[in-house]
CHARMM-style PDB file with segment names, atoms N, HN, CA, C and O in Angstrom:
ATOM      1  N   MET     1      78.344 271.601 239.277  1.00  0.00      PROA
ATOM      2  CA  MET     1      79.833 271.760 239.363  1.00  0.00      PROA
ATOM      3  C   MET     1      80.053 273.395 239.068  1.00  0.00      PROA
ATOM      4  O   MET     1      79.483 274.168 238.298  1.00  0.00      PROA
ATOM      5  N   GLU     2      80.954 273.538 239.867  1.00  0.00      PROA
ATOM      6  HN  GLU     2      81.417 272.910 240.493  1.00  0.00      PROA
ATOM      7  CA  GLU     2      81.140 274.998 239.229  1.00  0.00      PROA
ATOM      8  C   GLU     2      82.379 274.894 238.566  1.00  0.00      PROA
ATOM      9  O   GLU     2      82.662 275.995 238.094  1.00  0.00      PROA
ATOM     10  N   ASN     3      83.248 274.036 238.322  1.00  0.00      PROA
ATOM     11  HN  ASN     3      83.018 273.141 238.705  1.00  0.00      PROA
ATOM     12  CA  ASN     3      84.417 273.993 237.634  1.00  0.00      PROA
ATOM     13  C   ASN     3      84.125 273.031 236.386  1.00  0.00      PROA
ATOM     14  O   ASN     3      84.998 272.333 235.871  1.00  0.00      PROA
ATOM     15  N   CYS     4      82.758 273.080 235.951  1.00  0.00      PROA
ATOM     16  HN  CYS     4      82.048 273.647 236.369  1.00  0.00      PROA
ATOM     17  CA  CYS     4      82.544 272.235 234.657  1.00  0.00      PROA
ATOM     18  C   CYS     4      82.597 273.351 233.752  1.00  0.00      PROA
ATOM     19  O   CYS     4      82.266 274.518 233.959  1.00  0.00      PROA
ATOM     20  N   ASP     5      83.278 272.570 232.247  1.00  0.00      PROA
ATOM     21  HN  ASP     5      83.548 271.622 232.079  1.00  0.00      PROA
ATOM     22  CA  ASP     5      83.115 273.212 231.318  1.00  0.00      PROA
ATOM     23  C   ASP     5      81.909 272.838 230.391  1.00  0.00      PROA
ATOM     24  O   ASP     5      82.065 271.952 229.551  1.00  0.00      PROA
ATOM     25  N   HSD     6      80.830 273.423 230.505  1.00  0.00      PROA
ATOM     26  HN  HSD     6      80.703 274.143 231.187  1.00  0.00      PROA
ATOM     27  CA  HSD     6      79.431 272.708 230.302  1.00  0.00      PROA
ATOM     28  C   HSD     6      79.526 272.551 228.476  1.00  0.00      PROA
ATOM     29  O   HSD     6      80.012 273.352 227.677  1.00  0.00      PROA
ATOM     30  N   GLU     7      78.864 271.202 228.216  1.00  0.00      PROA
ATOM     31  HN  GLU     7      78.470 270.552 228.865  1.00  0.00      PROA
ATOM     32  CA  GLU     7      78.659 270.919 227.065  1.00  0.00      PROA
ATOM     33  C   GLU     7      77.251 270.644 226.990  1.00  0.00      PROA
ATOM     34  O   GLU     7      76.851 269.619 227.541  1.00  0.00      PROA
ATOM     35  N   TRP     8      76.340 271.477 226.329  1.00  0.00      PROA
ATOM     36  HN  TRP     8      76.665 272.309 225.881  1.00  0.00      PROA
ATOM     37  CA  TRP     8      75.028 271.376 226.454  1.00  0.00      PROA
ATOM     38  C   TRP     8      74.645 270.410 225.408  1.00  0.00      PROA
ATOM     39  O   TRP     8      75.250 270.311 224.340  1.00  0.00      PROA
ATOM     40  N   ILE     9      73.528 269.634 225.775  1.00  0.00      PROA
ATOM     41  HN  ILE     9      73.036 269.714 226.642  1.00  0.00      PROA
ATOM     42  CA  ILE     9      72.917 268.389 224.817  1.00  0.00      PROA
ATOM     43  C   ILE     9      71.363 269.108 224.809  1.00  0.00      PROA
ATOM     44  O   ILE     9      70.935 269.538 225.880  1.00  0.00      PROA
ATOM     45  N   PHE    10      70.610 269.216 223.688  1.00  0.00      PROA
ATOM     46  HN  PHE    10      70.958 268.867 222.818  1.00  0.00      PROA
ATOM     47  CA  PHE    10      69.456 269.234 223.698  1.00  0.00      PROA
ATOM     48  C   PHE    10      68.986 268.179 224.134  1.00  0.00      PROA
ATOM     49  O   PHE    10      69.572 267.096 224.119  1.00  0.00      PROA
ATOM     50  N   GLN    11      67.603 268.442 224.673  1.00  0.00      PROA
ATOM     51  HN  GLN    11      67.127 269.322 224.685  1.00  0.00      PROA
ATOM     52  CA  GLN    11      67.093 267.124 225.197  1.00  0.00      PROA
ATOM     53  C   GLN    11      65.636 267.334 224.653  1.00  0.00      PROA
ATOM     54  O   GLN    11      65.267 266.521 223.805  1.00  0.00      PROA
ATOM     55  N   GLU    12      64.862 268.205 224.987  1.00  0.00      PROA
ATOM     56  HN  GLU    12      65.162 268.865 225.676  1.00  0.00      PROA
ATOM     57  CA  GLU    12      63.253 268.486 224.318  1.00  0.00      PROA
ATOM     58  C   GLU    12      63.029 269.657 223.866  1.00  0.00      PROA
ATOM     59  O   GLU    12      63.997 270.398 223.694  1.00  0.00      PROA
ATOM     60  N   THR    13      61.683 270.120 223.557  1.00  0.00      PROA
ATOM     61  HN  THR    13      60.897 269.518 223.697  1.00  0.00      PROA
ATOM     62  CA  THR    13      61.135 271.091 223.364  1.00  0.00      PROA
ATOM     63  C   THR    13      59.565 271.009 223.781  1.00  0.00      PROA
ATOM     64  O   THR    13      59.018 269.947 223.481  1.00  0.00      PROA
ATOM     65  N   GLN    14      58.920 271.802 224.308  1.00  0.00      PROA
ATOM     66  HN  GLN    14      59.364 272.665 224.552  1.00  0.00      PROA
ATOM     67  CA  GLN    14      57.390 271.359 224.947  1.00  0.00      PROA
ATOM     68  C   GLN    14      56.808 273.003 224.512  1.00  0.00      PROA
ATOM     69  O   GLN    14      57.255 274.127 224.736  1.00  0.00      PROA
ATOM     70  N   LYS    15      55.648 272.512 223.818  1.00  0.00      PROA
ATOM     71  HN  LYS    15      55.284 271.598 223.636  1.00  0.00      PROA
ATOM     72  CA  LYS    15      54.806 273.684 223.200  1.00  0.00      PROA
ATOM     73  C   LYS    15      53.711 273.760 223.751  1.00  0.00      PROA
ATOM     74  O   LYS    15      53.097 272.695 223.824  1.00  0.00      PROA
ATOM     75  N   LYS    16      53.150 274.813 224.249  1.00  0.00      PROA
ATOM     76  HN  LYS    16      53.648 275.678 224.189  1.00  0.00      PROA
ATOM     77  CA  LYS    16      51.677 274.997 224.714  1.00  0.00      PROA
ATOM     78  C   LYS    16      51.124 276.084 224.114  1.00  0.00      PROA
ATOM     79  O   LYS    16      51.851 277.070 223.991  1.00  0.00      PROA
ATOM     80  N   THR    17      49.850 276.141 223.655  1.00  0.00      PROA
ATOM     81  HN  THR    17      49.260 275.340 223.755  1.00  0.00      PROA
ATOM     82  CA  THR    17      49.371 277.327 222.891  1.00  0.00      PROA
ATOM     83  C   THR    17      47.765 277.134 223.538  1.00  0.00      PROA
ATOM     84  O   THR    17      47.109 276.100 223.411  1.00  0.00      PROA
ATOM     85  N   SER    18      47.271 278.459 224.303  1.00  0.00      PROA
ATOM     86  HN  SER    18      47.804 279.299 224.406  1.00  0.00      PROA
ATOM     87  CA  SER    18      46.185 278.843 224.936  1.00  0.00      PROA
ATOM     88  C   SER    18      45.442 279.934 224.239  1.00  0.00      PROA
ATOM     89  O   SER    18      46.112 280.538 223.401  1.00  0.00      PROA
ATOM     90  N   VAL    19      44.151 280.336 224.407  1.00  0.00      PROA
ATOM     91  HN  VAL    19      43.608 279.846 225.088  1.00  0.00      PROA
ATOM     92  CA  VAL    19      43.524 281.227 223.719  1.00  0.00      PROA
ATOM     93  C   VAL    19      42.476 281.823 225.059  1.00  0.00      PROA
ATOM     94  O   VAL    19      42.052 281.037 225.906  1.00  0.00      PROA
ATOM     95  N   SER    20      42.250 282.853 225.080  1.00  0.00      PROA
ATOM     96  HN  SER    20      42.595 283.492 224.392  1.00  0.00      PROA
ATOM     97  CA  SER    20      41.602 283.740 226.097  1.00  0.00      PROA
ATOM     98  C   SER    20      41.071 285.080 225.118  1.00  0.00      PROA
ATOM     99  O   SER    20      41.709 285.627 224.219  1.00  0.00      PROA
ATOM    100  N   GLY    21      39.489 285.452 225.685  1.00  0.00      PROA
ATOM    101  HN  GLY    21      38.971 285.008 226.415  1.00  0.00      PROA
ATOM    102  CA  GLY    21      39.209 286.549 225.364  1.00  0.00      PROA
ATOM    103  C   GLY    21      37.261 285.996 225.213  1.00  0.00      PROA
ATOM    104  O   GLY    21      36.747 284.878 225.207  1.00  0.00      PROA
ATOM    105  N   TYR    22      36.832 287.001 225.142  1.00  0.00      PROA
ATOM    106  HN  TYR    22      37.249 287.910 225.147  1.00  0.00      PROA
ATOM    107  CA  TYR    22      35.715 286.772 224.873  1.00  0.00      PROA
ATOM    108  C   TYR    22      34.705 287.187 223.499  1.00  0.00      PROA
ATOM    109  O   TYR    22      34.072 286.364 222.837  1.00  0.00      PROA
ATOM    110  N   GLU    23      34.734 288.535 223.287  1.00  0.00      PROA
ATOM    111  HN  GLU    23      35.248 289.204 223.825  1.00  0.00      PROA
ATOM    112  CA  GLU    23      34.883 289.023 221.906  1.00  0.00      PROA
ATOM    113  C   GLU    23      35.907 289.255 220.818  1.00  0.00      PROA
ATOM    114  O   GLU    23      35.804 289.192 219.593  1.00  0.00      PROA
ATOM    115  N   HSD    24      36.847 289.520 221.550  1.00  0.00      PROA
ATOM    116  HN  HSD    24      36.931 289.571 222.545  1.00  0.00      PROA
ATOM    117  CA  HSD    24      38.325 289.533 221.266  1.00  0.00      PROA
ATOM    118  C   HSD    24      39.355 288.774 221.283  1.00  0.00      PROA
ATOM    119  O   HSD    24      40.243 289.251 221.990  1.00  0.00      PROA
ATOM    120  N   TYR    25      39.650 287.669 220.745  1.00  0.00      PROA
ATOM    121  HN  TYR    25      38.929 287.281 220.171  1.00  0.00      PROA
ATOM    122  CA  TYR    25      40.705 286.605 221.009  1.00  0.00      PROA
ATOM    123  C   TYR    25      42.373 287.086 221.206  1.00  0.00      PROA
ATOM    124  O   TYR    25      42.966 287.880 220.477  1.00  0.00      PROA
ATOM    125  N   TYR    26      42.815 286.518 222.150  1.00  0.00      PROA
ATOM    126  HN  TYR    26      42.333 285.872 222.742  1.00  0.00      PROA
ATOM    127  CA  TYR    26      44.548 286.403 222.319  1.00  0.00      PROA
ATOM    128  C   TYR    26      44.751 284.993 222.334  1.00  0.00      PROA
ATOM    129  O   TYR    26      44.067 284.181 222.956  1.00  0.00      PROA
ATOM    130  N   ALA    27      45.913 284.709 221.479  1.00  0.00      PROA
ATOM    131  HN  ALA    27      46.469 285.368 220.973  1.00  0.00      PROA
ATOM    132  CA  ALA    27      46.767 283.375 221.768  1.00  0.00      PROA
ATOM    133  C   ALA    27      47.963 283.743 222.362  1.00  0.00      PROA
ATOM    134  O   ALA    27      48.400 284.854 222.064  1.00  0.00      PROA
ATOM    135  N   HSD    28      48.638 282.998 223.199  1.00  0.00      PROA
ATOM    136  HN  HSD    28      48.283 282.095 223.440  1.00  0.00      PROA
ATOM    137  CA  HSD    28      49.285 282.772 224.013  1.00  0.00      PROA
ATOM    138  C   HSD    28      50.158 281.385 223.707  1.00  0.00      PROA
ATOM    139  O   HSD    28      49.733 280.234 223.810  1.00  0.00      PROA
ATOM    140  N   TYR    29      51.286 281.740 223.366  1.00  0.00      PROA
ATOM    141  HN  TYR    29      51.631 282.675 223.283  1.00  0.00      PROA
ATOM    142  CA  TYR    29      52.127 281.088 222.909  1.00  0.00      PROA
ATOM    143  C   TYR    29      53.587 280.897 223.880  1.00  0.00      PROA
ATOM    144  O   TYR    29      54.220 281.893 224.230  1.00  0.00      PROA
ATOM    145  N   HSD    30      54.030 279.458 224.264  1.00  0.00      PROA
ATOM    146  HN  HSD    30      53.515 278.649 223.979  1.00  0.00      PROA
ATOM    147  CA  HSD    30      54.516 279.199 225.497  1.00  0.00      PROA
ATOM    148  C   HSD    30      55.344 277.963 225.230  1.00  0.00      PROA
ATOM    149  O   HSD    30      54.847 276.851 225.404  1.00  0.00      PROA
ATOM    150  N   ARG    31      57.034 278.170 224.667  1.00  0.00      PROA
ATOM    151  HN  ARG    31      57.438 279.074 224.526  1.00  0.00      PROA
ATOM    152  CA  ARG    31      57.847 277.287 224.443  1.00  0.00      PROA
ATOM    153  C   ARG    31      58.945 277.123 225.851  1.00  0.00      PROA
ATOM    154  O   ARG    31      59.232 278.016 226.648  1.00  0.00      PROA
ATOM    155  N   ILE    32      59.368 275.876 225.849  1.00  0.00      PROA
ATOM    156  HN  ILE    32      59.134 275.151 225.201  1.00  0.00      PROA
ATOM    157  CA  ILE    32      60.364 275.335 226.546  1.00  0.00      PROA
ATOM    158  C   ILE    32      61.324 274.487 226.052  1.00  0.00      PROA
ATOM    159  O   ILE    32      60.979 273.346 225.746  1.00  0.00      PROA
ATOM    160  N   ASP    33      62.570 274.865 225.903  1.00  0.00      PROA
ATOM    161  HN  ASP    33      62.850 275.792 226.151  1.00  0.00      PROA
ATOM    162  CA  ASP    33      63.395 274.364 225.606  1.00  0.00      PROA
ATOM    163  C   ASP    33      64.500 273.504 226.783  1.00  0.00      PROA
ATOM    164  O   ASP    33      65.033 274.187 227.657  1.00  0.00      PROA
ATOM    165  N   LEU    34      64.715 272.332 226.730  1.00  0.00      PROA
ATOM    166  HN  LEU    34      64.282 271.777 226.020  1.00  0.00      PROA
ATOM    167  CA  LEU    34      65.458 271.443 227.777  1.00  0.00      PROA
ATOM    168  C   LEU    34      66.807 271.266 227.351  1.00  0.00      PROA
ATOM    169  O   LEU    34      67.047 270.804 226.236  1.00  0.00      PROA
ATOM    170  N   TYR    35      67.855 271.650 228.278  1.00  0.00      PROA
ATOM    171  HN  TYR    35      67.660 272.026 229.184  1.00  0.00      PROA
ATOM    172  CA  TYR    35      69.028 271.020 228.044  1.00  0.00      PROA
ATOM    173  C   TYR    35      69.566 270.336 229.101  1.00  0.00      PROA
ATOM    174  O   TYR    35      69.135 270.511 230.241  1.00  0.00      PROA
ATOM    175  N   TYR    36      70.680 269.389 228.795  1.00  0.00      PROA
ATOM    176  HN  TYR    36      71.031 269.247 227.869  1.00  0.00      PROA
ATOM    177  CA  TYR    36      71.523 269.220 229.926  1.00  0.00      PROA
ATOM    178  C   TYR    36      73.035 269.035 229.526  1.00  0.00      PROA
ATOM    179  O   TYR    36      73.326 268.752 228.364  1.00  0.00      PROA
ATOM    180  N   CYS    37      73.914 269.185 230.418  1.00  0.00      PROA
ATOM    181  HN  CYS    37      73.678 269.415 231.362  1.00  0.00      PROA
ATOM    182  CA  CYS    37      75.279 269.161 230.593  1.00  0.00      PROA
ATOM    183  C   CYS    37      75.885 267.584 230.366  1.00  0.00      PROA
ATOM    184  O   CYS    37      75.480 266.689 231.109  1.00  0.00      PROA
ATOM    185  N   LYS    38      76.674 267.357 229.515  1.00  0.00      PROA
ATOM    186  HN  LYS    38      77.003 268.084 228.912  1.00  0.00      PROA
ATOM    187  CA  LYS    38      76.755 265.725 228.987  1.00  0.00      PROA
ATOM    188  C   LYS    38      78.092 265.457 230.086  1.00  0.00      PROA
ATOM    189  O   LYS    38      78.631 264.351 230.091  1.00  0.00      PROA
ATOM    190  N   LYS    39      78.567 266.550 230.996  1.00  0.00      PROA
ATOM    191  HN  LYS    39      78.130 267.449 230.992  1.00  0.00      PROA
ATOM    192  CA  LYS    39      79.662 266.036 231.911  1.00  0.00      PROA
ATOM    193  C   LYS    39      79.066 266.282 232.987  1.00  0.00      PROA
ATOM    194  O   LYS    39      79.366 265.357 233.742  1.00  0.00      PROA
ATOM    195  N   CYS    40      78.317 267.068 233.568  1.00  0.00      PROA
ATOM    196  HN  CYS    40      78.073 267.820 232.955  1.00  0.00      PROA
ATOM    197  CA  CYS    40      78.008 267.054 234.833  1.00  0.00      PROA
ATOM    198  C   CYS    40      76.311 266.729 235.087  1.00  0.00      PROA
ATOM    199  O   CYS    40      75.754 266.526 236.166  1.00  0.00      PROA
ATOM    200  N   CYS    41      75.862 266.748 234.060  1.00  0.00      PROA
ATOM    201  HN  CYS    41      76.315 266.913 233.184  1.00  0.00      PROA
ATOM    202  CA  CYS    41      74.042 266.420 234.128  1.00  0.00      PROA
ATOM    203  C   CYS    41      73.217 267.539 234.730  1.00  0.00      PROA
ATOM    204  O   CYS    41      72.047 267.436 235.097  1.00  0.00      PROA
ATOM    205  N   GLU    42      74.063 268.740 234.791  1.00  0.00      PROA
ATOM    206  HN  GLU    42      75.014 268.823 234.493  1.00  0.00      PROA
ATOM    207  CA  GLU    42      73.012 270.301 235.364  1.00  0.00      PROA
ATOM    208  C   GLU    42      72.275 270.280 234.026  1.00  0.00      PROA
ATOM    209  O   GLU    42      72.740 270.025 232.915  1.00  0.00      PROA
ATOM    210  N   GLN    43      70.840 270.651 234.419  1.00  0.00      PROA
ATOM    211  HN  GLN    43      70.461 270.859 235.321  1.00  0.00      PROA
ATOM    212  CA  GLN    43      69.843 271.051 233.451  1.00  0.00      PROA
ATOM    213  C   GLN    43      69.759 272.356 233.470  1.00  0.00      PROA
ATOM    214  O   GLN    43      70.002 273.092 234.426  1.00  0.00      PROA
ATOM    215  N   ARG    44      69.260 272.780 231.936  1.00  0.00      PROA
ATOM    216  HN  ARG    44      69.063 272.182 231.160  1.00  0.00      PROA
ATOM    217  CA  ARG    44      68.927 274.105 231.667  1.00  0.00      PROA
ATOM    218  C   ARG    44      67.472 274.180 231.177  1.00  0.00      PROA
ATOM    219  O   ARG    44      66.838 273.178 230.846  1.00  0.00      PROA
ATOM    220  N   LYS    45      66.956 275.499 231.149  1.00  0.00      PROA
ATOM    221  HN  LYS    45      67.471 276.313 231.417  1.00  0.00      PROA
ATOM    222  CA  LYS    45      65.751 275.650 230.487  1.00  0.00      PROA
ATOM    223  C   LYS    45      65.372 277.001 230.072  1.00  0.00      PROA
ATOM    224  O   LYS    45      65.400 278.010 230.776  1.00  0.00      PROA
ATOM    225  N   ILE    46      65.036 276.911 228.919  1.00  0.00      PROA
ATOM    226  HN  ILE    46      65.013 276.091 228.347  1.00  0.00      PROA
ATOM    227  CA  ILE    46      65.205 278.188 228.376  1.00  0.00      PROA
ATOM    228  C   ILE    46      63.646 278.657 227.563  1.00  0.00      PROA
ATOM    229  O   ILE    46      63.368 278.362 226.401  1.00  0.00      PROA
ATOM    230  N   GLU    47      62.694 279.507 228.583  1.00  0.00      PROA
ATOM    231  HN  GLU    47      62.919 279.747 229.527  1.00  0.00      PROA
ATOM    232  CA  GLU    47      61.538 279.432 228.388  1.00  0.00      PROA
ATOM    233  C   GLU    47      61.474 280.948 227.581  1.00  0.00      PROA
ATOM    234  O   GLU    47      62.074 282.004 227.782  1.00  0.00      PROA
ATOM    235  N   GLN    48      60.470 280.537 226.590  1.00  0.00      PROA
ATOM    236  HN  GLN    48      59.983 279.679 226.427  1.00  0.00      PROA
ATOM    237  CA  GLN    48      60.027 282.125 225.991  1.00  0.00      PROA
ATOM    238  C   GLN    48      57.852 282.093 225.987  1.00  0.00      PROA
ATOM    239  O   GLN    48      57.042 281.182 225.811  1.00  0.00      PROA
ATOM    240  N   LYS    49      57.754 283.110 226.186  1.00  0.00      PROA
ATOM    241  HN  LYS    49      58.412 283.850 226.330  1.00  0.00      PROA
ATOM    242  CA  LYS    49      56.329 283.240 226.034  1.00  0.00      PROA
ATOM    243  C   LYS    49      55.733 284.584 225.027  1.00  0.00      PROA
ATOM    244  O   LYS    49      56.557 285.498 225.028  1.00  0.00      PROA
ATOM    245  N   GLU    50      54.933 284.780 224.481  1.00  0.00      PROA
ATOM    246  HN  GLU    50      54.263 284.037 224.480  1.00  0.00      PROA
ATOM    247  CA  GLU    50      54.431 285.932 223.975  1.00  0.00      PROA
ATOM    248  C   GLU    50      52.928 285.674 223.606  1.00  0.00      PROA
ATOM    249  O   GLU    50      52.512 284.546 223.342  1.00  0.00      PROA
ATOM    250  N   GLY    51      52.183 286.739 223.607  1.00  0.00      PROA
ATOM    251  HN  GLY    51      52.520 287.655 223.822  1.00  0.00      PROA
ATOM    252  CA  GLY    51      50.620 286.635 223.849  1.00  0.00      PROA
ATOM    253  C   GLY    51      50.024 287.661 222.277  1.00  0.00      PROA
ATOM    254  O   GLY    51      50.167 288.884 222.265  1.00  0.00      PROA
ATOM    255  N   VAL    52      49.597 287.151 221.477  1.00  0.00      PROA
ATOM    256  HN  VAL    52      49.481 286.158 221.486  1.00  0.00      PROA
ATOM    257  CA  VAL    52      49.075 287.958 220.545  1.00  0.00      PROA
ATOM    258  C   VAL    52      47.786 287.729 220.271  1.00  0.00      PROA
ATOM    259  O   VAL    52      47.180 286.658 220.319  1.00  0.00      PROA
ATOM    260  N   SER    53      47.247 289.220 219.865  1.00  0.00      PROA
ATOM    261  HN  SER    53      47.739 290.089 219.826  1.00  0.00      PROA
ATOM    262  CA  SER    53      46.162 289.574 219.524  1.00  0.00      PROA
ATOM    263  C   SER    53      45.895 288.859 218.223  1.00  0.00      PROA
ATOM    264  O   SER    53      46.721 288.967 217.317  1.00  0.00      PROA
ATOM    265  N   LEU    54      44.469 287.916 218.010  1.00  0.00      PROA
ATOM    266  HN  LEU    54      43.798 287.828 218.746  1.00  0.00      PROA
ATOM    267  CA  LEU    54      43.935 287.765 216.730  1.00  0.00      PROA
ATOM    268  C   LEU    54      43.104 288.418 216.242  1.00  0.00      PROA
ATOM    269  O   LEU    54      42.293 289.063 216.907  1.00  0.00      PROA
ATOM    270  N   PRO    55      43.138 288.383 214.832  1.00  0.00      PROA
ATOM    271  CA  PRO    55      42.307 289.306 213.618  1.00  0.00      PROA
ATOM    272  C   PRO    55      40.927 287.686 213.792  1.00  0.00      PROA
ATOM    273  O   PRO    55      41.059 286.482 214.010  1.00  0.00      PROA
ATOM    274  N   PHE    56      39.855 288.522 213.567  1.00  0.00      PROA
ATOM    275  HN  PHE    56      39.748 289.501 213.390  1.00  0.00      PROA
ATOM    276  CA  PHE    56      38.338 287.950 213.258  1.00  0.00      PROA
ATOM    277  C   PHE    56      38.563 286.524 212.876  1.00  0.00      PROA
ATOM    278  O   PHE    56      39.302 286.506 211.891  1.00  0.00      PROA
ATOM    279  N   GLY    57      38.208 285.253 213.278  1.00  0.00      PROA
ATOM    280  HN  GLY    57      37.608 285.267 214.078  1.00  0.00      PROA
ATOM    281  CA  GLY    57      38.116 283.951 212.676  1.00  0.00      PROA
ATOM    282  C   GLY    57      40.077 283.740 212.775  1.00  0.00      PROA
ATOM    283  O   GLY    57      40.487 282.795 212.101  1.00  0.00      PROA
ATOM    284  N   GLY    58      40.801 284.278 213.287  1.00  0.00      PROA
ATOM    285  HN  GLY    58      40.469 285.046 213.835  1.00  0.00      PROA
ATOM    286  CA  GLY    58      42.128 283.860 213.566  1.00  0.00      PROA
ATOM    287  C   GLY    58      42.017 282.465 214.571  1.00  0.00      PROA
ATOM    288  O   GLY    58      42.985 281.709 214.491  1.00  0.00      PROA
ATOM    289  N   ILE    59      41.198 282.171 215.265  1.00  0.00      PROA
ATOM    290  HN  ILE    59      40.412 282.785 215.330  1.00  0.00      PROA
ATOM    291  CA  ILE    59      40.874 281.829 216.075  1.00  0.00      PROA
ATOM    292  C   ILE    59      40.970 279.787 215.808  1.00  0.00      PROA
ATOM    293  O   ILE    59      41.094 278.788 216.516  1.00  0.00      PROA
ATOM    294  N   ARG    60      40.820 280.120 214.372  1.00  0.00      PROA
ATOM    295  HN  ARG    60      40.719 280.931 213.797  1.00  0.00      PROA
ATOM    296  CA  ARG    60      40.362 278.722 213.318  1.00  0.00      PROA
ATOM    297  C   ARG    60      42.054 278.399 212.896  1.00  0.00      PROA
ATOM    298  O   ARG    60      42.463 277.274 212.607  1.00  0.00      PROA
ATOM    299  N   ASN    61      42.714 279.361 212.924  1.00  0.00      PROA
ATOM    300  HN  ASN    61      42.382 280.274 213.158  1.00  0.00      PROA
ATOM    301  CA  ASN    61      44.215 279.146 212.324  1.00  0.00      PROA
ATOM    302  C   ASN    61      45.367 279.462 213.374  1.00  0.00      PROA
ATOM    303  O   ASN    61      46.161 280.322 212.995  1.00  0.00      PROA
ATOM    304  N   LEU    62      45.600 278.890 214.677  1.00  0.00      PROA
ATOM    305  HN  LEU    62      44.955 278.191 214.985  1.00  0.00      PROA
ATOM    306  CA  LEU    62      46.234 279.142 215.648  1.00  0.00      PROA
ATOM    307  C   LEU    62      47.914 279.449 214.904  1.00  0.00      PROA
ATOM    308  O   LEU    62      48.529 280.515 214.872  1.00  0.00      PROA
ATOM    309  N   PRO    63      48.284 278.238 214.420  1.00  0.00      PROA
ATOM    310  CA  PRO    63      49.940 278.236 213.516  1.00  0.00      PROA
ATOM    311  C   PRO    63      50.104 279.111 212.874  1.00  0.00      PROA
ATOM    312  O   PRO    63      51.289 279.400 212.706  1.00  0.00      PROA
ATOM    313  N   LYS    64      49.097 279.961 212.205  1.00  0.00      PROA
ATOM    314  HN  LYS    64      48.135 279.726 212.342  1.00  0.00      PROA
ATOM    315  CA  LYS    64      48.935 280.889 211.304  1.00  0.00      PROA
ATOM    316  C   LYS    64      50.065 282.369 211.615  1.00  0.00      PROA
ATOM    317  O   LYS    64      50.956 282.944 210.990  1.00  0.00      PROA
ATOM    318  N   PHE    65      49.296 282.533 213.122  1.00  0.00      PROA
ATOM    319  HN  PHE    65      48.572 282.065 213.630  1.00  0.00      PROA
ATOM    320  CA  PHE    65      49.697 283.670 213.788  1.00  0.00      PROA
ATOM    321  C   PHE    65      50.656 283.611 214.805  1.00  0.00      PROA
ATOM    322  O   PHE    65      50.887 284.586 215.520  1.00  0.00      PROA
ATOM    323  N   ALA    66      51.364 282.291 214.949  1.00  0.00      PROA
ATOM    324  HN  ALA    66      51.177 281.499 214.368  1.00  0.00      PROA
ATOM    325  CA  ALA    66      52.430 282.098 215.968  1.00  0.00      PROA
ATOM    326  C   ALA    66      53.788 282.855 215.575  1.00  0.00      PROA
ATOM    327  O   ALA    66      54.224 283.204 214.478  1.00  0.00      PROA
ATOM    328  N   PRO    67      54.334 282.987 216.977  1.00  0.00      PROA
ATOM    329  CA  PRO    67      55.911 284.013 216.302  1.00  0.00      PROA
ATOM    330  C   PRO    67      56.651 283.140 215.966  1.00  0.00      PROA
ATOM    331  O   PRO    67      56.472 281.946 216.205  1.00  0.00      PROA
ATOM    332  N   VAL    68      57.836 283.750 215.204  1.00  0.00      PROA
ATOM    333  HN  VAL    68      57.982 284.720 215.010  1.00  0.00      PROA
ATOM    334  CA  VAL    68      58.849 282.959 214.369  1.00  0.00      PROA
ATOM    335  C   VAL    68      59.707 281.732 215.411  1.00  0.00      PROA
ATOM    336  O   VAL    68      60.358 280.794 214.950  1.00  0.00      PROA
ATOM    337  N   TRP    69      59.556 281.956 216.555  1.00  0.00      PROA
ATOM    338  HN  TRP    69      59.028 282.718 216.930  1.00  0.00      PROA
ATOM    339  CA  TRP    69      60.351 281.410 217.397  1.00  0.00      PROA
ATOM    340  C   TRP    69      59.479 280.153 217.837  1.00  0.00      PROA
ATOM    341  O   TRP    69      60.040 279.285 218.506  1.00  0.00      PROA
ATOM    342  N   TYR    70      58.341 280.030 217.549  1.00  0.00      PROA
ATOM    343  HN  TYR    70      57.885 280.735 217.006  1.00  0.00      PROA
ATOM    344  CA  TYR    70      57.458 279.191 218.293  1.00  0.00      PROA
ATOM    345  C   TYR    70      57.744 277.787 217.378  1.00  0.00      PROA
ATOM    346  OT1 TYR    70      57.167 276.737 217.661  1.00  0.00      PROA
TER     347      TYR     70
END
């Protein structure tokens, strides 16, 4: 609806972490926040992605190197 004064309601957060590399590893953090409008049921998705270079041994503790928004 074009004339809707949206009232966004949080629905859920989806998080995914993956690792790539061979000798030097990178962690890829992906977060999706889903919202819906209480009045018209329109949905909104907000995505954030970031790749982080991991130090030696960092692959064992991925949450420690996650971005603040994750």
